[in-house]
C-alpha positions as CSV (number, residue, x, y, z in Angstrom):
1,M,87.4,53.4,29.4
2,I,86.0,49.9,29.4
3,K,84.3,48.8,32.6
4,Q,85.6,45.5,34.1
5,G,83.0,42.9,33.7
6,S,81.3,44.6,30.8
7,V,80.6,42.9,27.5
8,A,83.1,45.3,25.8
9,S,86.0,43.9,27.9
10,D,85.8,40.6,26.1
11,V,86.6,42.0,22.6
12,A,90.3,40.9,23.0
13,V,89.5,37.6,24.6
14,G,89.3,34.5,22.4
15,S,86.0,33.1,21.3
16,A,84.9,29.5,21.9
17,T,83.7,29.3,18.3
18,G,87.3,29.4,17.1
19,L,86.7,32.6,15.3
20,E,87.9,36.1,16.2
21,P,85.4,37.7,18.6
22,Q,84.4,40.6,16.2
23,F,83.9,38.1,13.3
24,A,81.8,35.7,15.5
25,A,79.7,38.7,16.8
26,A,79.1,39.9,13.2
27,M,78.2,36.3,12.2
28,A,75.4,36.4,14.9
29,Y,73.6,39.1,12.7
30,L,74.0,37.5,9.2
31,A,70.7,35.6,9.2
32,G,69.0,37.6,11.9
33,P,67.7,35.7,14.9
34,L,68.5,32.3,13.4
35,S,72.2,32.9,13.2
36,G,72.1,34.6,16.6
37,A,70.7,31.4,18.1
38,I,73.4,29.3,16.4
39,I,76.2,31.5,17.6
40,L,74.7,31.6,21.1
41,M,74.7,27.8,21.2
42,A,78.3,27.6,20.1
43,E,79.6,30.4,22.3
44,R,79.9,29.8,26.1
45,S,82.6,32.2,27.3
46,N,83.0,35.4,25.4
47,R,80.5,37.9,26.7
48,F,81.0,40.3,23.6
49,V,79.9,37.6,21.2
50,R,77.0,36.4,23.5
51,F,75.8,40.0,23.7
52,H,75.6,40.4,20.0
53,A,73.9,36.9,19.6
54,W,71.3,37.9,22.2
55,Q,70.7,41.3,20.6
56,A,70.3,39.6,17.2
57,I,67.7,37.2,18.7
58,L,65.7,39.8,20.7
59,G,66.1,42.9,18.6
60,L,65.9,41.6,15.1
61,G,63.5,38.9,16.1
62,M,61.0,41.5,17.6
63,L,61.3,43.7,14.5
64,G,60.8,40.8,12.2
65,A,57.8,39.6,14.2
66,A,56.4,43.1,14.0
67,A,56.7,43.1,10.2
68,V,55.0,39.8,9.9
69,A,52.2,40.9,12.3
70,C,51.6,44.0,10.1
71,L,51.3,41.7,7.1
72,F,48.7,39.6,8.8
73,L,46.9,42.7,9.9
74,A,47.0,43.9,6.2
75,F,45.5,40.6,5.2
76,G,42.7,41.0,7.8
77,G,42.3,44.6,6.6
78,L,41.3,43.3,3.2
79,F,38.0,42.3,4.7
80,L,37.5,45.7,6.4
81,S,38.5,48.3,4.0
82,P,41.1,49.1,1.3
83,T,42.4,51.9,3.5
84,A,43.2,49.5,6.4
85,F,44.9,47.1,4.0
86,I,47.1,49.9,2.5
87,G,47.9,51.3,5.9
88,F,49.1,48.0,7.4
89,Y,50.8,47.0,4.2
90,W,52.9,50.2,4.2
91,L,53.6,49.8,7.9
92,A,54.9,46.3,7.2
93,G,57.2,47.7,4.5
94,I,58.4,50.5,6.8
95,T,59.1,47.9,9.5
96,A,60.9,45.7,7.1
97,A,63.1,48.7,5.9
98,L,63.8,49.5,9.5
99,W,64.9,45.9,10.1
100,L,67.4,46.2,7.3
101,V,68.8,49.5,8.7
102,V,69.1,48.0,12.3
103,W,70.6,44.8,10.9
104,A,73.3,46.7,8.9
105,R,74.0,49.0,11.9
106,C,74.5,46.1,14.3
107,L,76.5,44.1,11.8
108,F,79.1,46.8,11.3
109,A,79.2,47.7,15.0
110,A,80.0,44.1,15.8
111,F,82.5,43.7,13.1
112,G,84.2,46.9,14.3
113,G,84.4,45.6,17.8
114,T,82.0,48.1,19.4
115,V,79.0,47.5,21.5
116,Y,75.9,49.3,20.1
117,K,72.9,48.7,22.3
118,L,69.5,48.8,20.6
119,P,66.8,50.7,22.4
120,F,64.5,48.5,24.5
121,V,66.5,45.3,24.0
122,G,70.1,46.3,24.4
123,D,70.2,46.2,28.2
124,R,68.3,42.9,28.3
125,A,70.8,41.4,25.9
126,E,73.7,42.6,28.0
127,R,72.2,41.2,31.2
128,R,71.7,37.8,29.4
129,A,75.2,37.9,28.0
130,L,76.7,38.5,31.5
131,N,74.9,35.6,33.0
132,L,77.2,32.9,31.8
C-alpha cells in the first residue's frame, strides 16, 4: 500500500526531465552526487525522482567524502607510523568498496521503481523531496 503524498506515489507520474521516472531516478545515481545534482536541477515536480537525486547527493556524497578523508588521513599517517598509514589506507579501500555496493543497490532500486532508503540519509532525502 502506497501512502498518499509519499515519494513512492509519484512512480507513475511523468517526470519534468522528459524521461520515465524510473529511468530519471536511476540516472541520478550514475555519476554519484554530480548526476544527482544535475537531475535535481532539471526535476521540479516528481517526488520519486527528487528523492533519488537527493539520496545520491547526500548518501553517495557522504560516503565519497569519507573515503577521501581516509586517504588524507593515510597520507598524514605516513608521518606518524607505517601502521597508521596501512590502517587508514585499508579503511579508505573498504569505504570505496562500500560506496560501490551502495551505488549499485540504489541504482537498481531506482530503476525498478522502488524506494530504498539508506540509513541516516534516507529520511532526510525524503523530507527534501517532499518540499517542492
